[in-house]
N, C-alpha and C positions, 0 to 999 in steps of 0.2 A: 198125410205129412207132406205139408209143404217145403219146396227147396228154398234154401237161401241162395240167393246169387252174392258172389264176392266180386267186387269191382278194387282193381287195381289202377292205380292213377298211371297218368301217361310218365309223369316222373320216374315212379317205382318202376316200373317197366324198362324205363331207358338205364336206369339202375341196375337191375338185374341184367340186361344185355351187356352192360359195360363190366359188370363183376364175372361174369361167366365167359366173355372174350379175355379178360384180363388171366383168369386162371388158366385157360387153356393157352394163352402164350405162356405163361410160367411153365406149365408141364411141357410143352416143348421144348422151353431153353433148358429143363432140368434135364429133359432126355439126351439133349444134343450135349450137354456139357458132362454127362456121366461116363460117356463112351468116348475114347480117341476116334475109332471109325466114323461117328456121327460129327465130331469136332472136325476132321478134314473133307467131309463132304458138305458141311454148312461152309467152310473156307472154300471150298471149289465152286460151291451155289454164289456165294458172295463176289467171288471174283468177275463173274459176268456183269460185263458194263461197268466195271470200275477202271478207275485210273493206273498208272504206272507207279504210286505211290503207294495204291492201296495193295496194288498185284504184289510188289515186293513184300510187304505186311503178309499177304496170306501165304505167298511160298515160304515165309519163315515160320507161319503158322504150321504150315503143313508138314513142314521138315522136322519140327520140333515134335508134332503130333506123332508121325510115322515110328518116331524113335521109340515110342510108348506102347506101340502094338504087340499083341502077342502073338508069337508065332509058333507056338508048341502045338497047334494042330493044325499047322501048315505039312503039306506033304511035299517033297521035294524029287 
C-alpha cells in the first residue's frame, strides 16, 4: 500500500500558528481573570517598567482585588 503525502501550504501553516497562539493567549487571559490572586500577580508584573500614571492604576487594581481575596483558609 502506498502512502499519501499531505502537503500544507505556507499560508495554512501560518494560519494554524496564528490560531494556536491566539488560543493560548485567550486561555492565559481567562486563567488570569478567573482568580483575584492571578489578577494581582498580573498587575504586579505589568507594573515593572511602567510610568507613574500606570503604577497608580496598578496599585488601585491591586487594592480592589485584594479586597476580593478569600481568607477562609488563612491561619493567623
